[in-house]
C-alpha positions in Angstrom: 0.0 0.0 0.0 1.3 3.4 -0.9 1.4 5.7 2.1 0.6 8.6 -0.3 -2.6 7.0 -1.5 -4.3 4.5 0.7 -7.7 3.3 -0.6 -10.3 6.0 0.1 -12.7 3.9 2.0 -13.9 3.5 5.6 -13.1 0.0 6.8 -13.6 -1.3 10.3 -12.1 -4.8 10.7 -11.5 -4.9 14.4 -12.9 -3.1 17.4 -11.3 0.3 17.7 -8.7 0.4 19.1 -7.7 -3.1 17.9 -5.2 -5.5 19.5 -2.1 -4.1 17.8 -3.0 -0.6 18.8 -3.7 -1.7 22.4 -0.3 -3.4 22.6 1.3 -0.3 21.4 -0.7 1.7 24.0 0.9 -0.5 26.7 4.4 0.3 25.4 3.4 3.9 25.3 2.3 3.9 28.9 5.7 2.7 30.0 7.6 5.2 27.9 5.6 8.4 27.3 4.7 10.9 30.0 1.0 10.6 30.7 0.6 14.4 30.4 0.6 13.9 26.6 -2.9 12.7 25.7 -4.4 11.4 22.5 -8.0 11.7 21.2 -8.1 8.1 19.9 -5.3 5.6 20.7 -5.1 4.0 17.3 -1.6 3.8 16.0 -1.3 5.1 12.4 0.6 3.2 9.7 -0.7 5.0 6.6 -2.7 8.2 5.9 -3.7 10.3 2.9 -6.7 11.9 1.2 -9.5 11.5 3.6 -8.4 8.5 5.7 -6.0 7.3 8.3 -5.1 3.6 8.5 -4.2 2.0 11.8 -1.9 -0.9 12.8 -4.9 -3.3 12.8 -5.9 -2.4 9.3 -8.8 -0.2 10.2 -9.3 2.7 7.8 -11.0 5.7 9.5 -12.5 8.7 7.8 -10.5 11.7 9.0 -12.6 14.7 10.2 -9.6 16.1 12.2 -6.7 16.7 9.8 -4.2 16.6 12.7 -6.0 19.6 14.1 -6.2 21.6 10.8 -2.6 20.7 9.9 -3.0 18.4 6.9 -5.2 20.6 4.8 -3.5 19.3 1.6 -3.6 15.7 2.9 -1.2 13.6 5.1 1.0 12.5 2.3 0.6 15.0 -0.5 2.8 14.0 -3.5 3.9 17.6 -4.1 5.0 18.0 -0.5 6.7 14.6 -0.4 8.6 15.3 -3.6 10.0 18.6 -2.4 10.8 17.2 1.0 12.7 14.2 -0.3 14.7 16.4 -2.7 15.7 18.7 0.1 16.7 15.9 2.5 19.1 14.6 -0.2 20.7 18.1 -0.3 20.9 19.0 3.4 18.6 19.0 6.4 19.9 21.9 8.4 22.4 24.7 8.5 20.5 27.1 10.8 19.3 30.2 8.9 21.1 32.4 11.4 24.4 30.8 10.6 24.3 30.1 6.9 21.0 31.0 5.1 19.3 29.4 2.2 16.8 30.5 -0.5 13.8 28.5 0.6 13.4 30.5 3.8 13.4 33.7 1.8 10.9 32.2 -0.7 8.4 31.3 2.1 8.7 34.8 3.6 8.2 36.4 0.2 5.0 34.2 -0.3 3.6 35.1 3.2 4.3 38.8 2.6 2.3 38.5 -0.7 -0.5 36.4 0.5 -1.4 37.6 4.0 -4.1 40.3 4.1 -3.2 43.9 3.1 -1.1 45.4 0.3 1.3 47.2 2.7 5.0 46.4 2.9 5.6 43.4 5.1 8.4 41.3 6.6 8.2 37.8 8.0 10.2 35.5 10.3 9.9 31.7 10.5 9.7 29.7 13.7 8.6 26.2 14.8 5.1 26.3 16.3 2.0 28.4 16.7 2.9 29.2 20.3 6.3 30.4 19.3 4.8 32.6 16.6 2.4 34.2 19.1 5.3 34.7 21.6 7.3 36.6 18.9 4.2 38.6 17.8 3.8 39.9 21.3 7.6 40.6 21.6 7.5 42.6 18.4 4.4 44.6 19.4 5.9 45.4 22.8 9.2 46.5 21.4 7.7 48.5 18.6 5.1 50.4 20.7 7.1 50.7 24.0 4.0 49.4 25.8 3.4 46.4 28.0 -0.3 45.4 28.1 -1.7 42.6 25.9 -5.5 42.2 25.4 -6.9 38.7 24.7 -10.5 37.3 24.7 -12.6 34.9 26.6 -12.5 31.3 25.2 -9.3 32.0 23.2 -6.5 29.5 22.9 -3.0 30.5 21.9 -0.6 27.9 23.1 1.1 26.1 26.0 4.2 28.1 26.7 4.3 30.5 29.7 3.1 33.5 27.8 0.7 31.7 25.5 -0.9 29.7 28.2 -1.4 33.0 30.0 -3.1 34.3 26.8 -5.2 31.1 26.7 -8.6 31.3 28.5 -9.3 27.7 29.5 -7.8 26.5 32.7 -8.1 22.7 32.5 -6.0 21.1 31.1 -3.8 23.9 29.8 -3.1 26.1 32.8 -4.0 24.1 35.9 -1.0 24.0 38.3 1.4 25.6 35.9 1.4 29.2 37.3 2.3 31.8 38.1 1.5 33.3 34.7 3.0 36.1 32.7 2.0 39.7 33.7 0.2 42.4 31.9 -2.4 40.2 30.1 -6.0 41.3 30.1 -9.0 39.2 29.0 -12.1 40.8 27.4 -15.6 39.4 26.5 -15.9 37.5 23.2 -18.7 38.0 20.7 -20.2 34.5 21.2 -23.5 34.7 19.3 -25.0 31.5 20.8 -24.4 32.7 24.4 -24.6 36.5 24.1 -27.2 37.8 26.6 -28.6 40.4 24.2 -29.1 37.8 21.4 -27.4 37.1 18.1 -28.5 40.2 16.2 -26.8 42.7 18.5 -23.9 40.5 19.6 -21.2 42.0 17.3 -21.7 45.7 18.1 -22.5 45.1 21.8 -19.5 42.8 22.4 -17.1 45.2 20.6 -18.5 48.2 22.6 -18.1 46.3 25.9 -14.6 45.2 25.1 -13.5 48.7 24.0 -15.1 50.2 27.1 -13.3 47.8 29.4 -10.0 48.3 27.7 -10.3 52.0 28.0 -11.4 52.1 31.6 -9.4 49.2 33.1 -6.1 49.4 31.1 -6.0 52.6 29.1 -5.6 52.3 25.4 -2.3 54.1 25.5 -0.9 51.3 27.6 -1.9 48.4 25.2 0.8 47.0 23.0 -1.2 44.4 21.2 -4.7 43.0 20.9 -4.5 39.2 20.1 -7.5 37.4 18.7 -8.4 34.3 16.6 -10.7 35.3 13.7 -12.6 32.1 14.5 -11.7 30.7 17.9 -10.4 27.1 17.7 -10.0 25.1 20.9 -12.3 27.5 22.6 -15.3 26.1 20.6 -15.0 27.2 17.0 -16.7 30.4 17.9 -17.3 32.5 14.8 -17.6 36.1 16.1 -20.7 38.0 15.3 -20.5 40.3 12.3 -18.9 43.6 13.0 -16.9 42.5 16.0 -13.5 42.1 14.4 -13.8 45.3 12.2 -14.7 47.4 15.3 -11.8 46.1 17.2 -9.4 46.6 14.3 -10.6 50.2 14.0 -10.1 50.8 17.7 -6.6 49.5 17.5 -5.8 51.6 14.4 -7.1 54.7 16.2 -5.0 54.1 19.3 -1.7 52.8 18.0 -2.4 49.2 19.2 -1.0 46.3 17.2 -3.8 44.1 16.0 -2.5 40.5 16.0 -4.5 37.9 14.1 -3.9 34.4 15.4 -4.5 32.5 12.1 -2.8 29.4 13.4 -5.9 27.2 12.9 -7.9 29.3 10.5 -5.1 29.9 8.0 -4.3 28.5 4.6 -7.7 28.1 3.0 -9.3 26.3 5.9 -12.3 28.7 6.2 -12.9 29.2 2.5 -10.7 32.3 2.4 -6.9 32.0 2.4 -7.0 33.7 5.8 -10.1 34.0 8.0 -9.6 37.8 8.5 -10.4 38.3 4.8 -14.1 37.4 5.4 -14.8 40.9 6.8 -11.9 42.7 5.2 -9.9 43.0 8.3 -6.2 43.8 7.7 -4.1 42.8 10.8 -0.8 44.5 11.7 0.7 41.1 12.5 -0.5 37.6 11.4 0.7 34.5 13.2 0.5 31.3 11.2 1.4 27.6 11.7 -0.5 24.3 11.5 -1.6 24.1 7.8 1.5 26.0 6.5 3.7 23.0 5.9 1.6 19.8 5.4 2.6 18.4 8.8 6.2 19.5 9.1 6.9 21.8 12.0 6.9 25.4 10.8 5.2 28.7 11.8 5.6 32.3 10.9 5.1 35.9 12.0 4.2 38.3 9.2 3.8 42.0 10.0 4.0 45.5 8.8 7.5 46.4 7.8 7.6 49.4 10.1 6.9 47.1 13.1 9.2 44.2 12.0 12.1 46.5 11.1 12.2 48.0 14.5 13.8 44.9 16.1 17.5 44.8 16.4 19.6 42.1 14.7 19.6 39.0 16.8 16.5 39.9 18.6 14.4 37.3 16.7 15.2 33.8 15.6 15.8 30.3 16.8 18.0 27.3 16.0 15.4 25.3 14.0 13.2 28.2 12.8 12.6 27.9 9.1 14.2 24.5 8.7 15.0 24.0 5.0 13.0 20.7 4.8 9.9 22.4 6.4 10.3 25.4 4.1 10.2 23.2 1.0 7.1 21.6 2.4 5.5 25.0 2.9 6.3 26.0 -0.7 4.6 22.8 -1.9 1.6 23.5 0.3 1.2 27.0 -1.1 1.5 25.6 -4.7 -1.1 23.0 -3.9 -3.6 25.5 -2.4 -3.2 27.7 -5.5 -3.2 25.1 -8.2 -6.0 22.9 -6.8 -8.1 26.0 -5.7 -8.4 24.6 -2.1 -10.1 27.7 -0.8 -12.9 27.0 -3.2 -12.8 23.4 -2.1 -13.2 24.5 1.5 -16.3 26.4 0.6 -17.6 23.4 -1.3 -17.1 21.3 1.8 -19.1 23.8 3.9 -21.8 23.7 1.3 -22.1 20.0 1.7 -21.7 19.8 5.5 -23.7 22.8 6.8 -27.1 21.8 5.4 -26.6 18.3 6.8 -25.6 19.6 10.2 -28.5 22.0 10.3 -30.9 19.2 9.4 -29.4 17.1 12.1 -30.0 19.9 14.6 -33.6 20.1 13.7 -34.0 16.4 14.5 -31.9 16.5 17.7 -32.7 19.4 20.2 -29.5 18.6 22.0 -27.7 20.4 19.2 -28.0 24.0 20.3 -25.8 25.6 17.6 -24.3 24.9 14.3 -21.5 27.3 13.2 -18.3 27.8 11.3 -17.1 28.6 7.8 -15.8 26.5 5.0 -14.2 23.4 6.3 -14.0 24.6 9.9 -17.4 23.7 11.3 -18.9 22.7 14.7 -22.0 21.8 16.6 -22.5 22.7 20.3 -24.4 20.2 22.5 -26.6 21.4 25.3 -29.5 20.2 27.5 -32.4 20.6 25.1 -34.1 24.0 25.2 -31.3 25.5 27.2 -27.7 26.7 26.8 -26.5 24.4 29.6 -23.5 22.5 28.2 -23.7 18.7 27.8 -20.1 17.5 27.8 -21.1 14.0 28.6 -23.2 13.6 25.5 -20.5 15.2 23.4 -18.0 12.7 24.6 -20.5 9.8 23.9 -21.2 11.0 20.4 -17.5 11.2 19.7 -17.0 7.7 21.1 -19.7 6.3 18.9 -18.1 8.0 15.8 -14.7 6.6 16.7 -16.1 3.1 17.1 -17.7 3.3 13.7 -14.6 4.5 11.9 -15.0 8.3 11.9 -12.4 10.4 13.7 -13.9 13.6 15.2 -12.5 16.0 17.7 -14.1 17.8 20.6 -13.4 21.2 21.9 -14.9 24.2 23.8 -14.5 25.9 27.1 -17.2 23.6 28.4 -16.1 20.5 26.5 -19.4 20.3 24.7 -18.5 21.1 21.0 -17.9 18.6 18.2 -15.6 20.2 15.7 -15.1 19.1 12.1 -11.8 19.7 10.2 -11.8 17.4 7.2 -8.8 17.6 4.9 -9.5 19.9 2.0 -8.6 17.1 -0.4 -11.1 14.6 1.1 -13.2 12.8 -1.6 -16.8 13.8 -1.6 -18.0 10.3 -1.0 -16.0 10.1 2.2 -17.3 13.4 3.4 -20.9 12.3 2.9 -20.2 8.9 4.5 -18.7 10.6 7.5 -21.8 12.7 7.9 -23.9 9.4 7.7 -21.8 8.0 10.5 -22.4 11.2 12.6 -26.1 11.0 12.0 -26.1 7.3 13.1 -24.2 8.2 16.2 -27.0 10.6 17.2 -29.7 8.2 16.2 -28.2 5.5 18.5 -29.0 7.6 21.6 
């Protein structure tokens, strides 16, 4: 079986996880720290297109994409070809020691593709958390200010600063304090849970956040406002219309650096190349990772030249940042997105999934909300007729899906959201079959 093209079919031949995966899980328990968890302990041997194949020969439909990483597939031929060629030449020199062209090419592409036609500069790092750390560093240095504004339900990483930026305590923050100073959290425009209702959510939430920033911090003290255009781990919360533009305007009027955390939303996932484009928001700095390199570790910070150029030589960087193998993977990903029109494909996935999810919600009152854009969609489960989260039902539906050969992920501050992130290259028949499995999981209750 070619690892680049396993048969595009759901196939369940053992219970999930099967005996080989269970044996590997025993080895893992003796070797790997338990603080590293897994959604589903099946051990992967092949993956590609819309499936992952485990050690027992089960083939599962993939609605997770490695948490929005394998947008172009797990073993995209264009990515594999570039990576193999680069490995034959060299794997590392450290760009800060002896640079290479592919790092420059990736930065040129990001400067061209991220929102806005202003002059930009980029740096390459290893992870989304590292990108956010550097975005805040740059904003503080360039503005001479200290305060950073983030939003309820947001997730930005696991390092000291980024877990401080992150809203959810368990499991990301519990016991890991004290946290970084000068971080302030504001209300999020969460339409499903906004007290004033969906229609007024965007303007009201923006006005409330701006009022609190002004009164509690002082706009002149804020270096950066950091926000996910659609929140990821916090529950796939798509902010109400008008919220992001109002915040961007406030930042522009007060010299605050608007930082868009596009780590999960970037690279065509939402139907636009970047989620900010949906409402025409142009960030001062964009942090990217996940989908940038087809599964290889790479992330980036792209910002206005007048901000990025302020930092002294040596103030930014890292040993592995912009590794040449990962850079070649990123160039292949960007070619794939453009050549295969994957932003259009993401919208087509949404056009298939959203009507099915909304119809499912009509039949099952435990589904309180259906939301998202493109191939970044979610349903929120509650006690029927209320907004009371039902995390237990969410976990049970996920378990039923897994047992039937569909990999789905959960998320949300309350643990009550099922999120769907199929690869943008998933065949349509698998997409529809995955939705069939989801419907059967609800019907079994």
